[in-house]
C-alpha positions in Angstrom: 121.7 143.4 126.8 124.6 141.2 126.0 125.4 139.9 122.5 124.1 136.5 123.6 120.7 138.0 124.5 120.3 139.5 121.0 118.2 136.7 119.6 115.3 136.6 117.3 111.9 136.4 119.0 109.1 134.0 118.2 106.0 136.1 118.0 103.2 133.5 117.2 102.3 130.1 118.5 102.5 128.8 114.9 106.1 130.0 114.7 107.0 128.2 117.9 105.2 125.0 116.7 107.0 125.1 113.4 110.4 125.4 115.1 109.6 122.5 117.4 108.3 120.4 114.5 111.5 120.9 112.5 114.0 120.4 115.3 114.6 117.8 118.1 116.4 118.5 121.3 114.9 121.9 122.1 114.2 123.2 125.6 112.5 126.3 127.0 114.4 128.0 129.8 112.8 130.7 131.9 115.5 133.0 133.2 117.1 136.4 132.6 118.5 135.0 129.4 121.4 133.3 127.7 123.7 136.2 128.6 123.3 135.2 132.2 122.8 131.4 131.8 125.2 130.2 129.1 128.3 130.4 131.3 126.4 129.1 134.3 126.7 125.3 134.8 124.2 124.7 137.5 120.7 125.4 138.8 120.1 125.2 142.5 117.3 123.2 144.1 115.2 125.9 145.8 114.0 123.7 148.6 117.4 122.4 149.7 119.9 124.7 148.1 121.7 121.8 146.5 123.5 122.6 143.2 122.3 120.5 140.3 124.4 119.4 137.3 122.8 121.6 134.7 120.2 124.3 134.2 116.5 123.5 134.7 114.6 123.5 131.4 111.4 122.1 129.9 111.6 119.8 126.9 109.7 120.9 123.8 110.1 117.7 121.6 106.9 116.3 120.3 106.5 112.8 121.6 105.8 110.0 119.1 102.5 109.0 120.9 101.2 112.5 120.0 100.8 111.3 116.4 99.5 113.7 113.9 97.7 115.9 116.5 98.2 119.7 116.5 101.8 120.7 117.1 100.4 124.1 118.2 98.5 122.4 121.0 101.6 120.4 122.0 103.7 123.5 122.2 100.9 125.4 124.0 100.7 122.8 126.6 104.5 122.7 127.1 104.7 126.5 127.4 101.6 126.7 129.7 103.0 124.3 132.3 105.5 126.8 133.6 104.0 130.1 132.3 103.8 131.3 136.0 107.6 131.3 136.5 108.4 134.7 135.0 105.9 136.2 137.4 107.1 134.1 140.4 110.8 134.6 139.7 110.7 138.4 139.2 111.5 141.1 136.7 113.7 140.2 133.7 112.8 136.5 133.7 111.6 135.5 130.2 111.2 132.3 128.3 113.8 131.4 125.6 114.5 128.4 123.5 117.8 126.5 123.6 119.5 123.3 122.6 121.7 121.4 125.0 122.8 118.1 126.5 120.8 116.5 129.3 122.9 115.9 132.4 120.3 114.7 134.8 116.8 115.4 136.2 115.8 117.9 138.8 113.4 117.3 141.7 110.4 118.0 139.5 111.7 115.5 137.0 112.7 118.4 134.7 115.7 117.9 132.5 118.9 119.6 133.7 120.7 120.8 130.5 124.3 121.9 129.9 126.1 123.1 126.8 123.4 125.6 125.9 123.0 127.0 122.4 120.5 129.8 122.6 118.1 130.0 119.6 115.4 132.6 120.3 113.2 134.4 122.8 109.5 133.5 123.2 107.3 136.6 123.2 104.5 137.4 125.7 102.1 137.0 122.8 103.1 133.4 122.3 102.5 132.7 126.0 99.1 134.4 125.8 98.2 132.3 122.8 99.3 129.2 124.7 97.1 130.1 127.6 94.2 130.7 125.2 94.8 127.4 123.4 94.8 125.4 126.7 91.6 127.3 127.8 89.8 126.2 124.6 90.2 122.5 125.4 87.2 120.6 126.7 88.8 119.5 129.9 89.9 121.7 132.8 93.6 121.6 133.5 96.1 123.8 135.3 99.8 124.8 135.4 102.3 123.0 137.6 102.3 125.9 140.1 102.5 124.7 143.6 101.4 127.8 145.5 97.8 127.5 144.5 97.6 131.0 143.1 
């Protein structure tokens, strides 16, 4: 593990929600970690192989229209959207929180982010709590997985 990968780990959904409520401009990246990503300047579109001007990430900022609703539910939903990626991308892929500068949008309209500042890892327990929080909602809803699994 590189020095860049030695980050604190969020261990509860409440910790993740508190971080997101206190800071703007946060993203979750699912990869082998900042030790691999920080010096990388580009993600690649998997369908076409075209390099993109930044690393794919998911925004965590709570939108104004969310109002005073639960920050835990907001964060749960944001984490749940791509919770399948570590499984799909293989061993060593984990979610982590970073800041950065948006340089464009990827083919799924995801932000492409450069100038990463890694903040923390997101534990498997937080992802499990996010799945449970989404499952508790009254309406059925699924992740953005395309494969139908």
